[in-house]
C-alpha positions as CSV (number, residue, x, y, z in Angstrom):
1,X,35.6,55.6,-43.8
2,X,35.9,59.4,-44.2
3,X,32.4,60.0,-43.0
4,X,33.1,58.1,-39.8
5,X,36.3,60.1,-39.2
6,X,34.3,63.3,-39.7
7,X,31.6,62.2,-37.2
8,X,34.3,61.2,-34.8
9,X,36.1,64.6,-35.1
10,X,32.8,66.4,-34.7
11,X,31.8,64.5,-31.6
12,X,35.2,65.1,-30.0
13,X,34.9,68.8,-30.2
14,X,34.5,69.9,-26.6
15,X,31.3,72.0,-27.1
16,X,29.7,69.2,-29.2
17,X,30.6,66.6,-26.6
18,X,29.1,68.8,-23.9
19,X,25.7,68.8,-25.5
20,X,25.9,65.2,-26.8
21,X,26.4,64.0,-23.2
22,X,23.4,65.9,-21.9
23,X,21.2,64.5,-24.7
24,X,22.2,60.9,-24.1
25,X,21.7,61.2,-20.4
26,X,18.2,62.7,-21.0
27,X,17.0,59.8,-23.2
28,X,15.4,57.9,-20.3
29,X,13.6,61.1,-19.1
30,X,12.1,61.7,-22.5
31,X,11.1,58.0,-22.8
32,X,9.5,57.9,-19.4
33,X,7.4,61.0,-20.1
34,X,5.9,59.0,-22.9
35,X,5.6,55.5,-21.4
36,X,4.3,56.8,-18.0
37,X,1.9,59.2,-19.8
38,X,2.9,62.0,-17.5
39,X,0.7,65.2,-17.1
40,X,2.2,68.3,-18.7
41,X,3.7,69.8,-15.5
42,X,5.2,66.4,-14.4
43,X,6.7,65.9,-17.8
44,X,8.3,69.4,-17.8
45,X,9.7,68.7,-14.3
46,X,11.0,65.3,-15.4
47,X,12.9,66.9,-18.3
48,X,13.9,70.4,-17.1
49,X,15.1,69.7,-13.6
50,X,17.4,66.7,-14.3
51,X,18.4,68.3,-17.6
52,X,19.4,71.5,-15.8
53,X,21.4,69.7,-13.2
54,X,23.2,67.6,-15.9
55,X,23.8,70.9,-17.8
56,X,25.3,72.5,-14.7
57,X,27.5,69.5,-13.7
58,X,28.9,69.4,-17.2
59,X,30.3,73.0,-16.7
60,X,32.5,71.8,-13.7
61,X,35.3,70.5,-16.0
62,X,37.1,72.2,-18.9
63,X,37.3,68.8,-20.5
64,X,33.8,67.3,-21.0
65,X,35.4,63.8,-20.8
66,X,36.1,64.3,-17.1
67,X,32.5,65.2,-16.4
68,X,31.3,62.2,-18.4
69,X,33.2,59.9,-16.2
70,X,32.2,61.8,-13.0
71,X,28.6,61.1,-14.2
72,X,29.3,57.4,-15.0
73,X,26.8,56.2,-12.4
74,X,24.0,58.1,-14.2
75,X,25.2,56.8,-17.5
76,X,24.8,53.3,-16.1
77,X,21.4,54.1,-14.8
78,X,20.3,55.6,-18.1
79,X,21.4,52.4,-20.0
80,X,19.7,50.2,-17.4
81,X,16.5,52.2,-17.6
82,X,16.3,52.0,-21.4
83,X,16.8,48.3,-21.3
84,X,14.0,47.8,-18.8
85,X,11.7,50.0,-20.8
86,X,12.3,47.8,-23.8
87,X,11.6,44.7,-21.7
88,X,8.5,45.9,-19.8
89,X,7.3,48.8,-21.9
90,X,7.1,51.2,-18.9
91,X,8.1,51.9,-15.3
92,X,11.3,52.9,-13.6
93,X,14.0,50.6,-12.2
94,X,12.3,48.9,-9.3
95,X,13.8,47.9,-6.0
96,X,14.0,44.2,-6.9
97,X,15.8,45.0,-10.1
98,X,18.8,46.1,-8.1
99,X,18.6,43.1,-5.8
100,X,18.4,40.8,-8.8
101,X,21.7,42.2,-10.2
102,X,23.7,40.5,-7.5
103,X,21.4,37.5,-6.7
104,X,20.1,36.1,-10.0
105,X,21.7,32.8,-10.9
106,X,23.6,32.5,-14.2
107,X,20.8,30.4,-15.9
108,X,18.1,32.9,-15.3
109,X,20.4,35.8,-16.2
110,X,21.3,34.2,-19.6
111,X,17.6,33.5,-20.3
112,X,16.8,37.2,-19.6
113,X,19.7,38.4,-21.8
114,X,18.4,36.3,-24.7
115,X,15.1,38.3,-24.5
116,X,16.7,41.8,-24.2
117,X,19.6,41.3,-26.6
118,X,18.4,44.1,-29.0
119,X,18.1,46.6,-26.2
120,X,21.5,45.7,-24.8
121,X,23.0,46.2,-28.2
122,X,21.2,49.5,-28.5
123,X,22.4,50.9,-25.3
124,X,26.0,49.7,-26.0
125,X,25.8,51.6,-29.3
126,X,24.7,54.8,-27.5
127,X,26.6,54.8,-24.3
128,X,29.9,52.9,-25.0
129,X,30.9,55.5,-27.7
130,X,30.1,58.2,-25.2
131,X,32.4,56.7,-22.6
132,X,35.1,56.2,-25.2
133,X,34.8,59.8,-26.3
134,X,35.1,60.8,-22.7
135,X,38.4,58.9,-22.5
136,X,39.6,60.6,-25.7
137,X,38.6,64.0,-24.3
138,X,40.5,63.5,-21.0
139,X,43.6,62.4,-22.9
140,X,43.3,65.2,-25.5
141,X,44.3,68.8,-25.2
142,X,41.1,70.5,-26.4
143,X,39.1,72.3,-23.6
144,X,36.0,74.3,-23.3
145,X,36.5,78.1,-23.4
146,X,35.9,79.9,-20.2
147,X,33.3,82.1,-21.8
148,X,31.4,79.0,-23.0
149,X,31.5,77.6,-19.5
150,X,30.2,80.8,-18.0
151,X,27.4,81.0,-20.5
152,X,26.3,77.4,-20.2
153,X,26.4,77.7,-16.4
154,X,23.9,80.5,-16.6
155,X,21.8,78.4,-18.9
156,X,22.0,75.5,-16.5
157,X,20.8,77.7,-13.6
158,X,17.9,79.0,-15.7
159,X,16.8,75.5,-16.7
160,X,16.9,74.3,-13.1
161,X,14.8,77.3,-12.0
162,X,12.2,76.4,-14.7
163,X,12.4,72.8,-13.5
164,X,11.7,73.9,-9.9
165,X,8.7,75.9,-11.0
166,X,7.4,72.8,-13.0
167,X,8.0,70.6,-9.9
168,X,6.0,73.0,-7.7
169,X,3.3,73.0,-10.4
170,X,3.3,69.2,-10.4
171,X,2.6,69.1,-6.7
172,X,-0.2,71.7,-7.0
173,X,-1.9,70.1,-10.0
174,X,-1.6,66.5,-8.9
175,X,-2.1,65.7,-5.2
176,X,-0.7,62.2,-5.7
177,X,2.6,63.5,-7.3
178,X,5.8,62.7,-5.4
179,X,9.3,63.5,-6.7
180,X,10.7,60.4,-5.1
181,X,8.3,58.3,-7.1
182,X,7.7,60.3,-10.3
183,X,10.9,62.2,-11.0
184,X,13.7,60.4,-12.8
185,X,16.5,59.7,-11.6
186,X,15.4,60.8,-8.1
187,X,12.9,57.9,-8.0
188,X,15.6,55.4,-9.0
189,X,18.0,56.7,-6.3
190,X,15.1,56.4,-3.8
191,X,14.7,52.7,-4.9
192,X,18.4,52.1,-4.4
193,X,18.1,53.3,-0.8
194,X,15.1,51.0,-0.3
195,X,17.0,48.1,-1.8
196,X,19.8,48.7,0.7
197,X,17.3,48.8,3.6
198,X,15.6,45.5,2.4
199,X,19.0,43.8,2.0
200,X,19.8,44.7,5.6
201,X,16.4,43.5,6.8
202,X,16.9,40.2,4.9
203,X,20.4,39.7,6.3
204,X,19.1,40.4,9.8
205,X,15.9,38.4,9.4
206,X,15.8,37.2,13.0
207,X,15.9,40.7,14.3
208,X,13.7,42.6,11.8
209,X,11.0,39.9,11.9
210,X,11.1,39.3,15.7
211,X,7.7,39.1,17.2
212,X,5.9,39.1,13.8
213,X,2.7,37.0,13.7
214,X,-0.1,36.5,11.1
215,X,-2.7,36.2,13.9
216,X,-3.9,33.0,12.4
217,X,-6.1,30.7,14.5
218,X,-7.6,27.3,14.0
219,X,-11.4,27.3,13.7
220,X,-12.0,23.5,13.6
221,X,-11.7,21.2,16.6
222,X,-8.7,19.1,17.0
223,X,-10.7,15.9,16.2
224,X,-11.7,17.1,12.7
225,X,-9.5,16.5,9.7
226,X,-8.1,19.4,7.7
227,X,-6.6,19.0,4.3
228,X,-4.6,21.8,2.7
229,X,-3.6,21.6,-1.0
230,X,-1.0,24.2,-2.1
231,X,-0.6,24.7,-5.9
232,X,2.1,27.0,-7.0
233,X,1.6,28.4,-10.5
234,X,5.0,30.1,-10.2
235,X,5.2,31.3,-13.8
236,X,1.7,32.6,-14.1
237,X,0.9,36.3,-14.1
238,X,-2.1,37.7,-12.3
239,X,-2.6,40.3,-15.0
240,X,-3.5,37.5,-17.4
241,X,-6.0,35.7,-15.1
242,X,-9.6,35.8,-16.1
243,X,-10.3,35.9,-12.4
244,X,-8.7,39.3,-12.1
245,X,-10.4,40.9,-15.1
246,X,-8.3,39.6,-18.0
247,X,-10.5,39.7,-21.2
248,X,-9.6,36.1,-22.3
249,X,-10.9,32.9,-20.8
250,X,-7.7,31.8,-19.1
251,X,-9.3,30.4,-15.9
252,X,-12.7,29.1,-17.1
253,X,-13.1,26.3,-14.5
254,X,-11.8,28.3,-11.6
255,X,-14.2,31.1,-12.5
256,X,-17.2,28.8,-12.0
257,X,-16.2,27.8,-8.5
258,X,-18.7,29.1,-5.9
259,X,-16.4,29.0,-2.9
260,X,-13.3,30.3,-4.5
261,X,-11.7,33.4,-2.9
262,X,-9.4,35.4,-5.2
263,X,-7.0,37.7,-3.3
264,X,-6.4,40.9,-5.2
265,X,-3.8,42.6,-3.0
266,X,-1.0,40.1,-2.9
267,X,2.7,40.5,-4.1
268,X,5.4,37.9,-4.6
269,X,8.5,38.5,-2.6
270,X,10.6,38.3,-5.8
271,X,10.2,38.1,-9.5
272,X,12.8,35.4,-9.9
273,X,12.1,31.7,-9.6
274,X,15.1,30.7,-7.5
275,X,14.1,33.2,-4.8
276,X,10.3,33.3,-4.9
277,X,9.6,29.6,-4.6
278,X,11.7,29.0,-1.4
279,X,10.1,32.0,0.1
280,X,6.6,30.8,-0.7
281,X,7.4,27.5,1.1
282,X,8.9,29.1,4.2
283,X,7.7,31.2,7.1
Protein backbone atom coordinates (compact mmCIF):
# COMPACT_ATOMS: atom_id res chain seq x y z
CA UNK A 1 0.00 0.00 0.00
CA UNK A 2 2.89 2.36 0.74
CA UNK A 3 4.05 2.35 -2.86
CA UNK A 4 0.57 3.41 -4.06
CA UNK A 5 0.50 6.22 -1.51
CA UNK A 6 3.92 7.38 -2.69
CA UNK A 7 2.76 7.34 -6.33
CA UNK A 8 -0.40 9.24 -5.37
CA UNK A 9 1.56 11.92 -3.51
CA UNK A 10 4.04 12.21 -6.38
CA UNK A 11 1.26 12.63 -8.97
CA UNK A 12 -0.54 15.18 -6.83
CA UNK A 13 2.47 17.50 -6.78
CA UNK A 14 1.35 20.46 -8.96
CA UNK A 15 4.42 20.44 -11.22
CA UNK A 16 4.20 16.65 -11.69
CA UNK A 17 0.47 16.82 -12.44
CA UNK A 18 1.19 19.61 -14.93
CA UNK A 19 3.45 17.40 -17.05
CA UNK A 20 1.40 14.24 -16.45
CA UNK A 21 -1.68 15.92 -17.95
CA UNK A 22 0.19 16.98 -21.09
CA UNK A 23 1.59 13.47 -21.57
CA UNK A 24 -1.82 11.78 -21.24
CA UNK A 25 -3.46 14.26 -23.61
CA UNK A 26 -0.71 13.66 -26.16
CA UNK A 27 -1.07 9.86 -26.24
CA UNK A 28 -3.45 9.90 -29.26
CA UNK A 29 -1.11 12.24 -31.16
CA UNK A 30 1.83 9.90 -30.71
CA UNK A 31 -0.28 6.85 -31.57
CA UNK A 32 -1.67 8.47 -34.74
CA UNK A 33 1.84 9.36 -35.94
CA UNK A 34 2.52 5.62 -35.94
CA UNK A 35 -0.80 4.23 -37.16
CA UNK A 36 -1.20 6.80 -39.97
CA UNK A 37 2.48 6.46 -40.99
CA UNK A 38 2.87 10.22 -41.13
CA UNK A 39 5.82 11.82 -42.94
CA UNK A 40 8.39 13.42 -40.64
CA UNK A 41 7.12 17.02 -40.93
CA UNK A 42 3.49 15.99 -40.47
CA UNK A 43 4.41 13.88 -37.43
CA UNK A 44 6.34 16.79 -35.87
CA UNK A 45 3.40 19.14 -36.48
CA UNK A 46 1.01 16.56 -35.03
CA UNK A 47 3.03 16.42 -31.80
CA UNK A 48 4.55 19.88 -31.38
CA UNK A 49 1.62 22.15 -32.23
CA UNK A 50 -1.10 20.46 -30.09
CA UNK A 51 1.48 19.73 -27.39
CA UNK A 52 2.50 23.38 -27.25
CA UNK A 53 -1.12 24.51 -27.05
CA UNK A 54 -1.85 22.06 -24.21
CA UNK A 55 1.36 23.23 -22.50
CA UNK A 56 0.26 26.86 -22.74
CA UNK A 57 -3.29 26.16 -21.57
CA UNK A 58 -1.98 24.34 -18.51
CA UNK A 59 -0.28 27.58 -17.39
CA UNK A 60 -3.60 29.42 -17.17
CA UNK A 61 -4.37 28.06 -13.70
CA UNK A 62 -2.27 27.94 -10.54
CA UNK A 63 -3.91 24.64 -9.69
CA UNK A 64 -3.39 22.10 -12.51
CA UNK A 65 -6.66 20.44 -11.55
CA UNK A 66 -8.63 23.44 -12.83
CA UNK A 67 -6.89 23.24 -16.20
CA UNK A 68 -7.56 19.49 -16.36
CA UNK A 69 -11.28 20.06 -16.02
CA UNK A 70 -11.21 23.00 -18.43
CA UNK A 71 -9.70 20.55 -20.91
CA UNK A 72 -12.22 17.80 -20.10
CA UNK A 73 -13.56 17.81 -23.67
CA UNK A 74 -10.09 17.00 -24.99
CA UNK A 75 -9.64 14.33 -22.32
CA UNK A 76 -12.85 12.73 -23.59
CA UNK A 77 -11.66 12.96 -27.21
CA UNK A 78 -8.32 11.40 -26.29
CA UNK A 79 -10.01 8.45 -24.60
CA UNK A 80 -12.47 8.05 -27.51
CA UNK A 81 -9.63 8.18 -30.05
CA UNK A 82 -7.56 5.53 -28.29
CA UNK A 83 -10.56 3.19 -28.10
CA UNK A 84 -11.16 3.57 -31.85
CA UNK A 85 -7.50 2.94 -32.62
CA UNK A 86 -7.79 -0.31 -30.67
CA UNK A 87 -10.94 -1.23 -32.57
CA UNK A 88 -9.88 -0.29 -36.12
CA UNK A 89 -6.09 -0.07 -35.91
CA UNK A 90 -5.93 3.37 -37.50
CA UNK A 91 -7.82 6.57 -38.46
CA UNK A 92 -9.29 9.44 -36.46
CA UNK A 93 -12.81 9.74 -35.04
CA UNK A 94 -15.01 9.89 -38.13
CA UNK A 95 -18.19 11.91 -38.60
CA UNK A 96 -20.45 8.88 -38.23
CA UNK A 97 -18.78 7.90 -34.96
CA UNK A 98 -20.20 11.04 -33.33
CA UNK A 99 -23.62 10.45 -34.88
CA UNK A 100 -23.59 6.85 -33.64
CA UNK A 101 -23.04 8.00 -30.04
CA UNK A 102 -26.58 9.35 -29.91
CA UNK A 103 -28.35 7.08 -32.41
CA UNK A 104 -27.01 3.53 -31.93
CA UNK A 105 -29.57 1.24 -30.30
CA UNK A 106 -28.72 -0.54 -27.02
CA UNK A 107 -28.28 -3.97 -28.65
CA UNK A 108 -25.61 -2.83 -31.08
CA UNK A 109 -23.96 -0.68 -28.42
CA UNK A 110 -23.56 -3.66 -26.08
CA UNK A 111 -22.26 -5.84 -28.93
CA UNK A 112 -19.64 -3.20 -29.68
CA UNK A 113 -18.68 -2.80 -26.02
CA UNK A 114 -18.01 -6.54 -25.78
CA UNK A 115 -15.42 -6.19 -28.54
CA UNK A 116 -13.66 -3.15 -27.10
CA UNK A 117 -13.77 -3.99 -23.39
CA UNK A 118 -9.95 -4.13 -23.02
CA UNK A 119 -9.58 -0.70 -24.64
CA UNK A 120 -12.34 0.80 -22.49
CA UNK A 121 -10.69 -0.56 -19.36
CA UNK A 122 -7.35 0.80 -20.55
CA UNK A 123 -8.57 4.36 -21.08
CA UNK A 124 -10.40 4.26 -17.76
CA UNK A 125 -7.12 3.31 -16.08
CA UNK A 126 -5.38 6.24 -17.79
CA UNK A 127 -7.94 9.04 -17.75
CA UNK A 128 -10.18 8.45 -14.73
CA UNK A 129 -7.24 8.77 -12.31
CA UNK A 130 -6.23 11.96 -14.13
CA UNK A 131 -9.69 13.44 -13.58
CA UNK A 132 -9.67 12.28 -9.97
CA UNK A 133 -6.29 13.92 -9.43
CA UNK A 134 -7.75 17.05 -10.98
CA UNK A 135 -10.50 17.10 -8.35
CA UNK A 136 -7.95 16.55 -5.58
CA UNK A 137 -5.83 19.38 -6.98
CA UNK A 138 -8.78 21.78 -7.07
CA UNK A 139 -9.73 20.91 -3.50
CA UNK A 140 -6.15 21.00 -2.22
CA UNK A 141 -4.02 23.98 -1.28
CA UNK A 142 -0.89 23.29 -3.35
CA UNK A 143 -0.36 25.59 -6.33
CA UNK A 144 2.20 26.11 -9.06
CA UNK A 145 4.86 28.74 -8.35
CA UNK A 146 4.63 31.93 -10.39
CA UNK A 147 8.19 31.42 -11.61
CA UNK A 148 7.30 27.89 -12.77
CA UNK A 149 4.25 29.20 -14.64
CA UNK A 150 6.27 31.95 -16.37
CA UNK A 151 8.97 29.49 -17.40
CA UNK A 152 6.51 26.88 -18.71
CA UNK A 153 4.55 29.58 -20.56
CA UNK A 154 7.74 30.49 -22.43
CA UNK A 155 8.34 26.83 -23.18
CA UNK A 156 4.78 26.51 -24.48
CA UNK A 157 5.22 29.46 -26.85
CA UNK A 158 8.50 28.01 -28.11
CA UNK A 159 6.92 24.60 -28.79
CA UNK A 160 3.99 26.24 -30.61
CA UNK A 161 6.45 28.20 -32.78
CA UNK A 162 8.27 24.98 -33.69
CA UNK A 163 4.90 23.37 -34.38
CA UNK A 164 3.92 26.16 -36.75
CA UNK A 165 7.22 25.76 -38.61
CA UNK A 166 6.55 22.01 -38.89
CA UNK A 167 3.00 22.72 -40.07
CA UNK A 168 4.30 25.01 -42.80
CA UNK A 169 6.84 22.35 -43.74
CA UNK A 170 4.05 19.79 -44.00
CA UNK A 171 2.19 21.92 -46.53
CA UNK A 172 5.38 22.51 -48.53
CA UNK A 173 6.57 18.89 -48.56
CA UNK A 174 3.15 17.29 -49.12
CA UNK A 175 0.69 18.98 -51.47
CA UNK A 176 -2.13 16.73 -50.20
CA UNK A 177 -1.62 17.74 -46.55
CA UNK A 178 -4.51 19.53 -44.85
CA UNK A 179 -4.52 20.44 -41.16
CA UNK A 180 -8.29 19.89 -40.92
CA UNK A 181 -7.73 16.31 -42.11
CA UNK A 182 -4.26 15.38 -40.82
CA UNK A 183 -3.68 17.30 -37.57
CA UNK A 184 -5.18 15.88 -34.36
CA UNK A 185 -7.38 17.14 -32.68
CA UNK A 186 -8.12 19.76 -35.37
CA UNK A 187 -9.35 17.00 -37.70
CA UNK A 188 -11.68 15.61 -35.04
CA UNK A 189 -13.10 19.06 -34.33
CA UNK A 190 -13.64 19.47 -38.08
CA UNK A 191 -15.55 16.18 -38.13
CA UNK A 192 -17.71 17.36 -35.23
CA UNK A 193 -18.73 20.38 -37.30
CA UNK A 194 -19.51 18.10 -40.25
CA UNK A 195 -21.56 15.85 -37.97
CA UNK A 196 -23.61 18.87 -36.91
CA UNK A 197 -24.15 19.91 -40.52
CA UNK A 198 -25.24 16.41 -41.54
CA UNK A 199 -27.57 16.13 -38.56
CA UNK A 200 -29.23 19.36 -39.69
CA UNK A 201 -29.46 18.11 -43.29
CA UNK A 202 -31.08 14.86 -42.12
CA UNK A 203 -33.54 16.66 -39.85
CA UNK A 204 -34.51 18.95 -42.74
CA UNK A 205 -34.46 16.26 -45.41
CA UNK A 206 -37.35 17.70 -47.42
CA UNK A 207 -35.53 21.02 -47.74
CA UNK A 208 -31.93 19.87 -48.20
CA UNK A 209 -32.86 17.20 -50.78
CA UNK A 210 -35.44 19.28 -52.61
CA UNK A 211 -35.09 18.96 -56.36
CA UNK A 212 -32.52 16.13 -56.18
CA UNK A 213 -32.69 13.54 -58.97
CA UNK A 214 -30.62 10.53 -60.03
CA UNK A 215 -31.33 11.34 -63.71
CA UNK A 216 -32.33 7.71 -64.20
CA UNK A 217 -34.35 6.78 -67.28
CA UNK A 218 -36.01 3.64 -68.54
CA UNK A 219 -34.33 2.10 -71.61
CA UNK A 220 -36.85 -0.67 -72.32
CA UNK A 221 -40.29 -0.18 -73.79
CA UNK A 222 -43.29 -0.36 -71.47
CA UNK A 223 -44.40 -3.67 -73.05
CA UNK A 224 -41.20 -5.50 -72.05
CA UNK A 225 -40.84 -7.08 -68.64
CA UNK A 226 -38.15 -5.97 -66.24
CA UNK A 227 -37.12 -8.00 -63.21
CA UNK A 228 -34.95 -6.47 -60.50
CA UNK A 229 -33.40 -8.59 -57.73
CA UNK A 230 -31.90 -6.71 -54.80
CA UNK A 231 -29.62 -8.68 -52.48
CA UNK A 232 -28.38 -6.88 -49.38
CA UNK A 233 -25.19 -8.35 -47.95
CA UNK A 234 -25.39 -5.90 -45.10
CA UNK A 235 -22.66 -7.39 -42.92
CA UNK A 236 -20.16 -7.88 -45.75
CA UNK A 237 -17.09 -5.67 -46.11
CA UNK A 238 -15.95 -4.55 -49.56
CA UNK A 239 -12.30 -4.73 -48.49
CA UNK A 240 -12.68 -8.52 -48.14
CA UNK A 241 -14.30 -9.09 -51.54
CA UNK A 242 -12.24 -10.90 -54.15
CA UNK A 243 -14.01 -8.68 -56.69
CA UNK A 244 -12.30 -5.66 -55.19
CA UNK A 245 -8.81 -7.13 -55.03
CA UNK A 246 -8.88 -9.15 -51.80
CA UNK A 247 -6.27 -11.94 -52.00
CA UNK A 248 -8.62 -14.77 -50.89
CA UNK A 249 -11.28 -16.40 -53.05
CA UNK A 250 -14.26 -14.91 -51.23
CA UNK A 251 -16.42 -14.33 -54.35
CA UNK A 252 -15.40 -17.18 -56.71
CA UNK A 253 -18.74 -17.49 -58.53
CA UNK A 254 -19.40 -13.78 -58.87
CA UNK A 255 -15.91 -13.29 -60.25
CA UNK A 256 -16.78 -15.62 -63.16
CA UNK A 257 -19.86 -13.64 -64.21
CA UNK A 258 -19.29 -11.93 -67.57
CA UNK A 259 -21.97 -9.26 -67.25
CA UNK A 260 -21.27 -8.33 -63.64
CA UNK A 261 -20.59 -4.66 -62.87
CA UNK A 262 -18.72 -4.02 -59.60
CA UNK A 263 -19.05 -0.41 -58.45
CA UNK A 264 -15.87 0.71 -56.68
CA UNK A 265 -16.81 4.19 -55.49
CA UNK A 266 -19.85 3.52 -53.31
CA UNK A 267 -20.31 4.28 -49.60
CA UNK A 268 -22.94 3.16 -47.10
CA UNK A 269 -24.86 5.97 -45.45
CA UNK A 270 -24.07 4.47 -42.06
CA UNK A 271 -21.94 1.73 -40.49
CA UNK A 272 -24.79 0.56 -38.24
CA UNK A 273 -27.41 -2.00 -39.28
CA UNK A 274 -30.49 -0.28 -37.88
CA UNK A 275 -29.76 2.87 -39.89
CA UNK A 276 -28.11 1.59 -43.08
CA UNK A 277 -30.73 -1.00 -44.08
CA UNK A 278 -33.76 1.35 -43.93
CA UNK A 279 -31.73 3.89 -45.91
CA UNK A 280 -30.85 1.30 -48.55
CA UNK A 281 -34.54 0.52 -48.97
CA UNK A 282 -35.69 4.13 -49.23
CA UNK A 283 -35.32 7.06 -51.64
